[in-house]
Each structure stands twice: as structure tokens, then as C-alpha cells.
N, CA, C and O atoms as a Maestro MAE file, in Angstrom:
{
 s_m_m2io_version
 :::
 2.0.0
}

f_m_ct {
 s_m_title
 :::
 protein
 m_atom[280] {
  # First column is atom index #
  i_m_mmod_type
  r_m_x_coord
  r_m_y_coord
  r_m_z_coord
  i_m_residue_number
  s_m_chain_name
  s_m_pdb_residue_name
  s_m_pdb_atom_name
  i_m_atomic_number
  :::
  1 25 0.828 -1.181 0.000 1 A "UNK " " N  " 7
  2 3 0.000 0.000 0.000 1 A "UNK " " CA " 6
  3 2 0.873 1.245 0.000 1 A "UNK " " C  " 6
  4 15 0.521 2.246 -0.624 1 A "UNK " " O  " 8
  5 25 1.991 1.196 0.683 2 A "UNK " " N  " 7
  6 3 2.869 2.364 0.735 2 A "UNK " " CA " 6
  7 2 3.406 2.710 -0.652 2 A "UNK " " C  " 6
  8 15 3.571 3.884 -0.983 2 A "UNK " " O  " 8
  9 25 3.678 1.685 -1.462 3 A "UNK " " N  " 7
  10 3 4.176 1.948 -2.815 3 A "UNK " " CA " 6
  11 2 3.143 2.730 -3.627 3 A "UNK " " C  " 6
  12 15 3.505 3.628 -4.387 3 A "UNK " " O  " 8
  13 25 1.865 2.397 -3.472 4 A "UNK " " N  " 7
  14 3 0.813 3.117 -4.193 4 A "UNK " " CA " 6
  15 2 0.735 4.563 -3.734 4 A "UNK " " C  " 6
  16 15 0.475 5.457 -4.539 4 A "UNK " " O  " 8
  17 25 0.956 4.797 -2.464 5 A "UNK " " N  " 7
  18 3 0.926 6.164 -1.952 5 A "UNK " " CA " 6
  19 2 2.148 6.956 -2.415 5 A "UNK " " C  " 6
  20 15 2.053 8.156 -2.671 5 A "UNK " " O  " 8
  21 25 3.291 6.286 -2.523 6 A "UNK " " N  " 7
  22 3 4.512 6.960 -2.948 6 A "UNK " " CA " 6
  23 2 4.525 7.241 -4.448 6 A "UNK " " C  " 6
  24 15 5.014 8.284 -4.882 6 A "UNK " " O  " 8
  25 25 3.993 6.320 -5.235 7 A "UNK " " N  " 7
  26 3 4.004 6.458 -6.692 7 A "UNK " " CA " 6
  27 2 2.570 6.413 -7.200 7 A "UNK " " C  " 6
  28 15 1.952 5.349 -7.225 7 A "UNK " " O  " 8
  29 25 2.045 7.550 -7.600 8 A "UNK " " N  " 7
  30 3 0.650 7.646 -8.031 8 A "UNK " " CA " 6
  31 2 0.342 6.908 -9.319 8 A "UNK " " C  " 6
  32 15 -0.829 6.751 -9.666 8 A "UNK " " O  " 8
  33 25 1.366 6.446 -10.043 9 A "UNK " " N  " 7
  34 3 1.125 5.698 -11.280 9 A "UNK " " CA " 6
  35 2 0.706 4.261 -11.015 9 A "UNK " " C  " 6
  36 15 0.147 3.608 -11.897 9 A "UNK " " O  " 8
  37 25 0.966 3.758 -9.816 10 A "UNK " " N  " 7
  38 3 0.628 2.377 -9.482 10 A "UNK " " CA " 6
  39 2 -0.851 2.256 -9.164 10 A "UNK " " C  " 6
  40 15 -1.453 3.150 -8.568 10 A "UNK " " O  " 8
  41 25 -1.423 1.136 -9.571 11 A "UNK " " N  " 7
  42 3 -2.847 0.895 -9.347 11 A "UNK " " CA " 6
  43 2 -3.077 0.202 -8.006 11 A "UNK " " C  " 6
  44 15 -2.216 -0.523 -7.507 11 A "UNK " " O  " 8
  45 25 -4.238 0.437 -7.444 12 A "UNK " " N  " 7
  46 3 -4.614 -0.175 -6.166 12 A "UNK " " CA " 6
  47 2 -5.088 -1.609 -6.337 12 A "UNK " " C  " 6
  48 15 -5.097 -2.376 -5.374 12 A "UNK " " O  " 8
  49 25 -5.479 -1.976 -7.540 13 A "UNK " " N  " 7
  50 3 -6.036 -3.311 -7.747 13 A "UNK " " CA " 6
  51 2 -5.401 -3.949 -8.979 13 A "UNK " " C  " 6
  52 15 -4.539 -3.354 -9.625 13 A "UNK " " O  " 8
  53 25 -5.832 -5.151 -9.292 14 A "UNK " " N  " 7
  54 3 -5.291 -5.860 -10.446 14 A "UNK " " CA " 6
  55 2 -6.353 -6.065 -11.524 14 A "UNK " " C  " 6
  56 15 -6.282 -7.033 -12.282 14 A "UNK " " O  " 8
  57 25 -7.332 -5.171 -11.603 15 A "UNK " " N  " 7
  58 3 -8.393 -5.308 -12.597 15 A "UNK " " CA " 6
  59 2 -7.873 -5.380 -14.029 15 A "UNK " " C  " 6
  60 15 -8.375 -6.201 -14.797 15 A "UNK " " O  " 8
  61 25 -6.892 -4.564 -14.435 16 A "UNK " " N  " 7
  62 3 -6.404 -4.701 -15.817 16 A "UNK " " CA " 6
  63 2 -5.853 -6.096 -16.114 16 A "UNK " " C  " 6
  64 15 -6.080 -6.627 -17.201 16 A "UNK " " O  " 8
  65 25 -5.147 -6.684 -15.182 17 A "UNK " " N  " 7
  66 3 -4.610 -8.036 -15.393 17 A "UNK " " CA " 6
  67 2 -5.737 -9.060 -15.461 17 A "UNK " " C  " 6
  68 15 -5.708 -9.957 -16.303 17 A "UNK " " O  " 8
  69 25 -6.718 -8.934 -14.592 18 A "UNK " " N  " 7
  70 3 -7.848 -9.862 -14.611 18 A "UNK " " CA " 6
  71 2 -8.642 -9.724 -15.900 18 A "UNK " " C  " 6
  72 15 -9.078 -10.726 -16.467 18 A "UNK " " O  " 8
  73 25 -8.836 -8.497 -16.370 19 A "UNK " " N  " 7
  74 3 -9.568 -8.282 -17.614 19 A "UNK " " CA " 6
  75 2 -8.806 -8.836 -18.816 19 A "UNK " " C  " 6
  76 15 -9.421 -9.273 -19.789 19 A "UNK " " O  " 8
  77 25 -7.484 -8.822 -18.758 20 A "UNK " " N  " 7
  78 3 -6.682 -9.337 -19.867 20 A "UNK " " CA " 6
  79 2 -6.799 -10.851 -19.997 20 A "UNK " " C  " 6
  80 15 -6.776 -11.370 -21.113 20 A "UNK " " O  " 8
  81 25 -6.922 -11.568 -18.890 21 A "UNK " " N  " 7
  82 3 -6.987 -13.029 -18.962 21 A "UNK " " CA " 6
  83 2 -8.415 -13.569 -18.980 21 A "UNK " " C  " 6
  84 15 -8.613 -14.772 -19.150 21 A "UNK " " O  " 8
  85 25 -9.407 -12.706 -18.808 22 A "UNK " " N  " 7
  86 3 -10.797 -13.164 -18.782 22 A "UNK " " CA " 6
  87 2 -11.198 -13.911 -20.051 22 A "UNK " " C  " 6
  88 15 -11.823 -14.965 -19.939 22 A "UNK " " O  " 8
  89 25 -10.872 -13.421 -21.267 23 A "UNK " " N  " 7
  90 3 -11.271 -14.183 -22.464 23 A "UNK " " CA " 6
  91 2 -10.684 -15.586 -22.505 23 A "UNK " " C  " 6
  92 15 -11.345 -16.518 -22.963 23 A "UNK " " O  " 8
  93 25 -9.460 -15.749 -22.038 24 A "UNK " " N  " 7
  94 3 -8.849 -17.079 -22.023 24 A "UNK " " CA " 6
  95 2 -9.575 -17.975 -21.033 24 A "UNK " " C  " 6
  96 15 -9.825 -19.148 -21.310 24 A "UNK " " O  " 8
  97 25 -9.909 -17.417 -19.883 25 A "UNK " " N  " 7
  98 3 -10.618 -18.190 -18.868 25 A "UNK " " CA " 6
  99 2 -11.995 -18.607 -19.365 25 A "UNK " " C  " 6
  100 15 -12.408 -19.751 -19.171 25 A "UNK " " O  " 8
  101 25 -12.702 -17.689 -20.003 26 A "UNK " " N  " 7
  102 3 -14.021 -18.025 -20.539 26 A "UNK " " CA " 6
  103 2 -13.907 -19.003 -21.705 26 A "UNK " " C  " 6
  104 15 -14.786 -19.840 -21.912 26 A "UNK " " O  " 8
  105 25 -12.821 -18.893 -22.461 27 A "UNK " " N  " 7
  106 3 -12.633 -19.776 -23.602 27 A "UNK " " CA " 6
  107 2 -12.413 -21.225 -23.219 27 A "UNK " " C  " 6
  108 15 -12.642 -22.122 -24.029 27 A "UNK " " O  " 8
  109 25 -11.973 -21.463 -22.002 28 A "UNK " " N  " 7
  110 3 -11.737 -22.849 -21.567 28 A "UNK " " CA " 6
  111 2 -12.978 -23.713 -21.749 28 A "UNK " " C  " 6
  112 15 -12.872 -24.891 -22.088 28 A "UNK " " O  " 8
  113 25 -14.146 -23.136 -21.526 29 A "UNK " " N  " 7
  114 3 -15.387 -23.895 -21.706 29 A "UNK " " CA " 6
  115 2 -15.581 -24.263 -23.175 29 A "UNK " " C  " 6
  116 15 -16.114 -25.328 -23.488 29 A "UNK " " O  " 8
  117 25 -15.147 -23.380 -24.074 30 A "UNK " " N  " 7
  118 3 -15.322 -23.638 -25.500 30 A "UNK " " CA " 6
  119 2 -14.283 -24.602 -26.049 30 A "UNK " " C  " 6
  120 15 -14.506 -25.204 -27.100 30 A "UNK " " O  " 8
  121 25 -13.159 -24.764 -25.371 31 A "UNK " " N  " 7
  122 3 -12.113 -25.654 -25.857 31 A "UNK " " CA " 6
  123 2 -12.575 -27.111 -25.864 31 A "UNK " " C  " 6
  124 15 -11.975 -27.950 -26.536 31 A "UNK " " O  " 8
  125 25 -13.624 -27.406 -25.131 32 A "UNK " " N  " 7
  126 3 -14.157 -28.773 -25.118 32 A "UNK " " CA " 6
  127 2 -14.667 -29.182 -26.489 32 A "UNK " " C  " 6
  128 15 -14.730 -30.373 -26.797 32 A "UNK " " O  " 8
  129 25 -15.031 -28.207 -27.318 33 A "UNK " " N  " 7
  130 3 -15.653 -28.493 -28.606 33 A "UNK " " CA " 6
  131 2 -14.687 -28.310 -29.774 33 A "UNK " " C  " 6
  132 15 -15.125 -28.139 -30.912 33 A "UNK " " O  " 8
  133 25 -13.400 -28.344 -29.515 34 A "UNK " " N  " 7
  134 3 -12.392 -28.174 -30.573 34 A "UNK " " CA " 6
  135 2 -12.212 -29.434 -31.409 34 A "UNK " " C  " 6
  136 15 -11.636 -29.370 -32.495 34 A "UNK " " O  " 8
  137 25 -12.673 -30.531 -30.947 35 A "UNK " " N  " 7
  138 3 -12.559 -31.775 -31.697 35 A "UNK " " CA " 6
  139 2 -11.605 -32.766 -31.063 35 A "UNK " " C  " 6
  140 15 -11.945 -33.938 -30.896 35 A "UNK " " O  " 8
  141 25 -10.411 -32.308 -30.706 36 A "UNK " " N  " 7
  142 3 -9.456 -33.185 -30.037 36 A "UNK " " CA " 6
  143 2 -8.510 -32.349 -29.183 36 A "UNK " " C  " 6
  144 15 -8.532 -31.119 -29.220 36 A "UNK " " O  " 8
  145 25 -7.686 -33.041 -28.420 37 A "UNK " " N  " 7
  146 3 -6.796 -32.364 -27.474 37 A "UNK " " CA " 6
  147 2 -5.770 -31.487 -28.187 37 A "UNK " " C  " 6
  148 15 -5.472 -30.383 -27.731 37 A "UNK " " O  " 8
  149 25 -5.234 -31.970 -29.293 38 A "UNK " " N  " 7
  150 3 -4.212 -31.207 -30.026 38 A "UNK " " CA " 6
  151 2 -4.790 -29.905 -30.584 38 A "UNK " " C  " 6
  152 15 -4.141 -28.861 -30.520 38 A "UNK " " O  " 8
  153 25 -6.000 -29.965 -31.128 39 A "UNK " " N  " 7
  154 3 -6.638 -28.757 -31.656 39 A "UNK " " CA " 6
  155 2 -6.916 -27.756 -30.538 39 A "UNK " " C  " 6
  156 15 -6.749 -26.552 -30.731 39 A "UNK " " O  " 8
  157 25 -7.334 -28.239 -29.384 40 A "UNK " " N  " 7
  158 3 -7.585 -27.350 -28.249 40 A "UNK " " CA " 6
  159 2 -6.289 -26.707 -27.771 40 A "UNK " " C  " 6
  160 15 -6.274 -25.527 -27.420 40 A "UNK " " O  " 8
  161 25 -5.209 -27.470 -27.754 41 A "UNK " " N  " 7
  162 3 -3.916 -26.912 -27.350 41 A "UNK " " CA " 6
  163 2 -3.462 -25.841 -28.330 41 A "UNK " " C  " 6
  164 15 -2.963 -24.794 -27.917 41 A "UNK " " O  " 8
  165 25 -3.632 -26.094 -29.631 42 A "UNK " " N  " 7
  166 3 -3.265 -25.099 -30.639 42 A "UNK " " CA " 6
  167 2 -4.099 -23.832 -30.496 42 A "UNK " " C  " 6
  168 15 -3.579 -22.721 -30.600 42 A "UNK " " O  " 8
  169 25 -5.381 -24.004 -30.260 43 A "UNK " " N  " 7
  170 3 -6.261 -22.848 -30.092 43 A "UNK " " CA " 6
  171 2 -5.863 -22.035 -28.861 43 A "UNK " " C  " 6
  172 15 -5.888 -20.805 -28.900 43 A "UNK " " O  " 8
  173 25 -5.503 -22.697 -27.790 44 A "UNK " " N  " 7
  174 3 -5.119 -21.969 -26.579 44 A "UNK " " CA " 6
  175 2 -3.815 -21.200 -26.780 44 A "UNK " " C  " 6
  176 15 -3.650 -20.115 -26.224 44 A "UNK " " O  " 8
  177 25 -2.890 -21.744 -27.565 45 A "UNK " " N  " 7
  178 3 -1.640 -21.031 -27.857 45 A "UNK " " CA " 6
  179 2 -1.929 -19.774 -28.661 45 A "UNK " " C  " 6
  180 15 -1.398 -18.707 -28.352 45 A "UNK " " O  " 8
  181 25 -2.759 -19.885 -29.679 46 A "UNK " " N  " 7
  182 3 -3.091 -18.721 -30.500 46 A "UNK " " CA " 6
  183 2 -3.827 -17.676 -29.675 46 A "UNK " " C  " 6
  184 15 -3.549 -16.483 -29.800 46 A "UNK " " O  " 8
  185 25 -4.762 -18.106 -28.834 47 A "UNK " " N  " 7
  186 3 -5.478 -17.150 -27.973 47 A "UNK " " CA " 6
  187 2 -4.521 -16.457 -27.013 47 A "UNK " " C  " 6
  188 15 -4.672 -15.267 -26.737 47 A "UNK " " O  " 8
  189 25 -3.555 -17.181 -26.511 48 A "UNK " " N  " 7
  190 3 -2.566 -16.591 -25.614 48 A "UNK " " CA " 6
  191 2 -1.720 -15.554 -26.346 48 A "UNK " " C  " 6
  192 15 -1.450 -14.482 -25.805 48 A "UNK " " O  " 8
  193 25 -1.300 -15.864 -27.572 49 A "UNK " " N  " 7
  194 3 -0.531 -14.906 -28.367 49 A "UNK " " CA " 6
  195 2 -1.341 -13.643 -28.648 49 A "UNK " " C  " 6
  196 15 -0.818 -12.533 -28.552 49 A "UNK " " O  " 8
  197 25 -2.617 -13.812 -28.994 50 A "UNK " " N  " 7
  198 3 -3.462 -12.652 -29.273 50 A "UNK " " CA " 6
  199 2 -3.687 -11.809 -28.024 50 A "UNK " " C  " 6
  200 15 -3.716 -10.581 -28.101 50 A "UNK " " O  " 8
  201 25 -3.844 -12.456 -26.884 51 A "UNK " " N  " 7
  202 3 -4.012 -11.707 -25.634 51 A "UNK " " CA " 6
  203 2 -2.748 -10.935 -25.286 51 A "UNK " " C  " 6
  204 15 -2.823 -9.824 -24.763 51 A "UNK " " O  " 8
  205 25 -1.588 -11.517 -25.573 52 A "UNK " " N  " 7
  206 3 -0.328 -10.818 -25.326 52 A "UNK " " CA " 6
  207 2 -0.208 -9.604 -26.233 52 A "UNK " " C  " 6
  208 15 0.217 -8.537 -25.790 52 A "UNK " " O  " 8
  209 25 -0.578 -9.757 -27.504 53 A "UNK " " N  " 7
  210 3 -0.555 -8.613 -28.423 53 A "UNK " " CA " 6
  211 2 -1.510 -7.525 -27.949 53 A "UNK " " C  " 6
  212 15 -1.189 -6.339 -28.012 53 A "UNK " " O  " 8
  213 25 -2.657 -7.925 -27.486 54 A "UNK " " N  " 7
  214 3 -3.645 -6.950 -27.015 54 A "UNK " " CA " 6
  215 2 -3.140 -6.216 -25.777 54 A "UNK " " C  " 6
  216 15 -3.431 -5.033 -25.598 54 A "UNK " " O  " 8
  217 25 -2.391 -6.903 -24.925 55 A "UNK " " N  " 7
  218 3 -1.866 -6.277 -23.712 55 A "UNK " " CA " 6
  219 2 -0.814 -5.227 -24.050 55 A "UNK " " C  " 6
  220 15 -0.679 -4.233 -23.336 55 A "UNK " " O  " 8
  221 25 -0.067 -5.441 -25.136 56 A "UNK " " N  " 7
  222 3 0.934 -4.475 -25.597 56 A "UNK " " CA " 6
  223 2 0.302 -3.704 -26.743 56 A "UNK " " C  " 6
  224 15 0.258 -4.192 -27.872 56 A "UNK " " O  " 8
  225 25 -0.182 -2.518 -26.464 57 A "UNK " " N  " 7
  226 3 -1.019 -1.767 -27.394 57 A "UNK " " CA " 6
  227 2 -0.333 -1.415 -28.711 57 A "UNK " " C  " 6
  228 15 -1.022 -1.081 -29.675 57 A "UNK " " O  " 8
  229 25 0.980 -1.476 -28.790 58 A "UNK " " N  " 7
  230 3 1.664 -1.111 -30.024 58 A "UNK " " CA " 6
  231 2 1.888 -2.295 -30.962 58 A "UNK " " C  " 6
  232 15 2.551 -2.145 -31.988 58 A "UNK " " O  " 8
  233 25 1.352 -3.462 -30.632 59 A "UNK " " N  " 7
  234 3 1.549 -4.657 -31.453 59 A "UNK " " CA " 6
  235 2 0.244 -5.002 -32.165 59 A "UNK " " C  " 6
  236 15 -0.790 -5.204 -31.529 59 A "UNK " " O  " 8
  237 25 0.308 -5.067 -33.484 60 A "UNK " " N  " 7
  238 3 -0.843 -5.460 -34.289 60 A "UNK " " CA " 6
  239 2 -0.897 -6.990 -34.322 60 A "UNK " " C  " 6
  240 15 0.042 -7.619 -34.810 60 A "UNK " " O  " 8
  241 25 -1.976 -7.608 -33.812 61 A "UNK " " N  " 7
  242 3 -2.040 -9.075 -33.743 61 A "UNK " " CA " 6
  243 2 -1.887 -9.754 -35.101 61 A "UNK " " C  " 6
  244 15 -1.219 -10.782 -35.201 61 A "UNK " " O  " 8
  245 25 -2.492 -9.198 -36.139 62 A "UNK " " N  " 7
  246 3 -2.400 -9.808 -37.468 62 A "UNK " " CA " 6
  247 2 -0.954 -9.791 -37.970 62 A "UNK " " C  " 6
  248 15 -0.452 -10.800 -38.466 62 A "UNK " " O  " 8
  249 25 -0.294 -8.647 -37.838 63 A "UNK " " N  " 7
  250 3 1.109 -8.560 -38.264 63 A "UNK " " CA " 6
  251 2 1.991 -9.503 -37.451 63 A "UNK " " C  " 6
  252 15 2.886 -10.150 -37.995 63 A "UNK " " O  " 8
  253 25 1.732 -9.576 -36.148 64 A "UNK " " N  " 7
  254 3 2.534 -10.451 -35.283 64 A "UNK " " CA " 6
  255 2 2.389 -11.912 -35.701 64 A "UNK " " C  " 6
  256 15 3.382 -12.631 -35.818 64 A "UNK " " O  " 8
  257 25 1.144 -12.351 -35.926 65 A "UNK " " N  " 7
  258 3 0.930 -13.742 -36.331 65 A "UNK " " CA " 6
  259 2 1.534 -14.016 -37.704 65 A "UNK " " C  " 6
  260 15 2.099 -15.086 -37.930 65 A "UNK " " O  " 8
  261 25 1.418 -13.052 -38.629 66 A "UNK " " N  " 7
  262 3 2.038 -13.235 -39.948 66 A "UNK " " CA " 6
  263 2 3.552 -13.361 -39.835 66 A "UNK " " C  " 6
  264 15 4.160 -14.176 -40.528 66 A "UNK " " O  " 8
  265 25 4.158 -12.564 -38.974 67 A "UNK " " N  " 7
  266 3 5.613 -12.606 -38.811 67 A "UNK " " CA " 6
  267 2 6.084 -13.886 -38.123 67 A "UNK " " C  " 6
  268 15 7.146 -14.408 -38.460 67 A "UNK " " O  " 8
  269 25 5.315 -14.395 -37.171 68 A "UNK " " N  " 7
  270 3 5.768 -15.553 -36.404 68 A "UNK " " CA " 6
  271 2 5.373 -16.892 -37.028 68 A "UNK " " C  " 6
  272 15 6.124 -17.862 -36.927 68 A "UNK " " O  " 8
  273 25 4.226 -16.955 -37.660 69 A "UNK " " N  " 7
  274 3 3.749 -18.229 -38.204 69 A "UNK " " CA " 6
  275 2 4.164 -18.415 -39.658 69 A "UNK " " C  " 6
  276 15 4.580 -19.504 -40.056 69 A "UNK " " O  " 8
  277 25 4.052 -17.361 -40.444 70 A "UNK " " N  " 7
  278 3 4.335 -17.465 -41.892 70 A "UNK " " CA " 6
  279 2 5.813 -17.520 -42.185 70 A "UNK " " C  " 6
  280 15 6.209 -17.608 -43.348 70 A "UNK " " O  " 8
  :::
 }
 m_bond[279] {
  # First column is bond index #
  i_m_from
  i_m_to
  i_m_order
  :::
  1 1 2 1
  2 2 3 1
  3 3 4 2
  4 3 5 1
  5 5 6 1
  6 6 7 1
  7 7 8 2
  8 7 9 1
  9 9 10 1
  10 10 11 1
  11 11 12 2
  12 11 13 1
  13 13 14 1
  14 14 15 1
  15 15 16 2
  16 15 17 1
  17 17 18 1
  18 18 19 1
  19 19 20 2
  20 19 21 1
  21 21 22 1
  22 22 23 1
  23 23 24 2
  24 23 25 1
  25 25 26 1
  26 26 27 1
  27 27 28 2
  28 27 29 1
  29 29 30 1
  30 30 31 1
  31 31 32 2
  32 31 33 1
  33 33 34 1
  34 34 35 1
  35 35 36 2
  36 35 37 1
  37 37 38 1
  38 38 39 1
  39 39 40 2
  40 39 41 1
  41 41 42 1
  42 42 43 1
  43 43 44 2
  44 43 45 1
  45 45 46 1
  46 46 47 1
  47 47 48 2
  48 47 49 1
  49 49 50 1
  50 50 51 1
  51 51 52 2
  52 51 53 1
  53 53 54 1
  54 54 55 1
  55 55 56 2
  56 55 57 1
  57 57 58 1
  58 58 59 1
  59 59 60 2
  60 59 61 1
  61 61 62 1
  62 62 63 1
  63 63 64 2
  64 63 65 1
  65 65 66 1
  66 66 67 1
  67 67 68 2
  68 67 69 1
  69 69 70 1
  70 70 71 1
  71 71 72 2
  72 71 73 1
  73 73 74 1
  74 74 75 1
  75 75 76 2
  76 75 77 1
  77 77 78 1
  78 78 79 1
  79 79 80 2
  80 79 81 1
  81 81 82 1
  82 82 83 1
  83 83 84 2
  84 83 85 1
  85 85 86 1
  86 86 87 1
  87 87 88 2
  88 87 89 1
  89 89 90 1
  90 90 91 1
  91 91 92 2
  92 91 93 1
  93 93 94 1
  94 94 95 1
  95 95 96 2
  96 95 97 1
  97 97 98 1
  98 98 99 1
  99 99 100 2
  100 99 101 1
  101 101 102 1
  102 102 103 1
  103 103 104 2
  104 103 105 1
  105 105 106 1
  106 106 107 1
  107 107 108 2
  108 107 109 1
  109 109 110 1
  110 110 111 1
  111 111 112 2
  112 111 113 1
  113 113 114 1
  114 114 115 1
  115 115 116 2
  116 115 117 1
  117 117 118 1
  118 118 119 1
  119 119 120 2
  120 119 121 1
  121 121 122 1
  122 122 123 1
  123 123 124 2
  124 123 125 1
  125 125 126 1
  126 126 127 1
  127 127 128 2
  128 127 129 1
  129 129 130 1
  130 130 131 1
  131 131 132 2
  132 131 133 1
  133 133 134 1
  134 134 135 1
  135 135 136 2
  136 135 137 1
  137 137 138 1
  138 138 139 1
  139 139 140 2
  140 139 141 1
  141 141 142 1
  142 142 143 1
  143 143 144 2
  144 143 145 1
  145 145 146 1
  146 146 147 1
  147 147 148 2
  148 147 149 1
  149 149 150 1
  150 150 151 1
  151 151 152 2
  152 151 153 1
  153 153 154 1
  154 154 155 1
  155 155 156 2
  156 155 157 1
  157 157 158 1
  158 158 159 1
  159 159 160 2
  160 159 161 1
  161 161 162 1
  162 162 163 1
  163 163 164 2
  164 163 165 1
  165 165 166 1
  166 166 167 1
  167 167 168 2
  168 167 169 1
  169 169 170 1
  170 170 171 1
  171 171 172 2
  172 171 173 1
  173 173 174 1
  174 174 175 1
  175 175 176 2
  176 175 177 1
  177 177 178 1
  178 178 179 1
  179 179 180 2
  180 179 181 1
  181 181 182 1
  182 182 183 1
  183 183 184 2
  184 183 185 1
  185 185 186 1
  186 186 187 1
  187 187 188 2
  188 187 189 1
  189 189 190 1
  190 190 191 1
  191 191 192 2
  192 191 193 1
  193 193 194 1
  194 194 195 1
  195 195 196 2
  196 195 197 1
  197 197 198 1
  198 198 199 1
  199 199 200 2
  200 199 201 1
  201 201 202 1
  202 202 203 1
  203 203 204 2
  204 203 205 1
  205 205 206 1
  206 206 207 1
  207 207 208 2
  208 207 209 1
  209 209 210 1
  210 210 211 1
  211 211 212 2
  212 211 213 1
  213 213 214 1
  214 214 215 1
  215 215 216 2
  216 215 217 1
  217 217 218 1
  218 218 219 1
  219 219 220 2
  220 219 221 1
  221 221 222 1
  222 222 223 1
  223 223 224 2
  224 223 225 1
  225 225 226 1
  226 226 227 1
  227 227 228 2
  228 227 229 1
  229 229 230 1
  230 230 231 1
  231 231 232 2
  232 231 233 1
  233 233 234 1
  234 234 235 1
  235 235 236 2
  236 235 237 1
  237 237 238 1
  238 238 239 1
  239 239 240 2
  240 239 241 1
  241 241 242 1
  242 242 243 1
  243 243 244 2
  244 243 245 1
  245 245 246 1
  246 246 247 1
  247 247 248 2
  248 247 249 1
  249 249 250 1
  250 250 251 1
  251 251 252 2
  252 251 253 1
  253 253 254 1
  254 254 255 1
  255 255 256 2
  256 255 257 1
  257 257 258 1
  258 258 259 1
  259 259 260 2
  260 259 261 1
  261 261 262 1
  262 262 263 1
  263 263 264 2
  264 263 265 1
  265 265 266 1
  266 266 267 1
  267 267 268 2
  268 267 269 1
  269 269 270 1
  270 270 271 1
  271 271 272 2
  272 271 273 1
  273 273 274 1
  274 274 275 1
  275 275 276 2
  276 275 277 1
  277 277 278 1
  278 278 279 1
  279 279 280 2
  :::
 }
}
């Protein structure tokens, strides 16, 4: 708490972090319908990459995937 009082840029809660991982958490229910375990694992990797791009506002997800996969 003292760090938040000393540095006004720090947040009191972790809502941004929770909001960033919420789509992945909700997606877990949908991974059951991917067809098989390997497809679900691949989908979770891609969702994780997209969430990371979204967390870093200067990264375009489409460009990132084109650069890393293609």
C-alpha cells in the first residue's frame, strides 16, 4: 500500500490483469468443442498470443501472427 501512496502511477487493484486473462478463462469452456486435445492446445496457444498482443497496445495481432507463423 505504501508503494501506491509513494508512486501515483501504481494501481490499487489488479483489474487490468484480470480483464486481460478473462477471455482465455471463458474460452476454456469452449475448448471442449475443438474436436481433439491437439486442436484445443493449438487454439489456446493462438489465444494466448493474441491476448499478449492486445496487452501491448503497439503490437498489431495480425502482423505479429504473420511474422511468427508465416
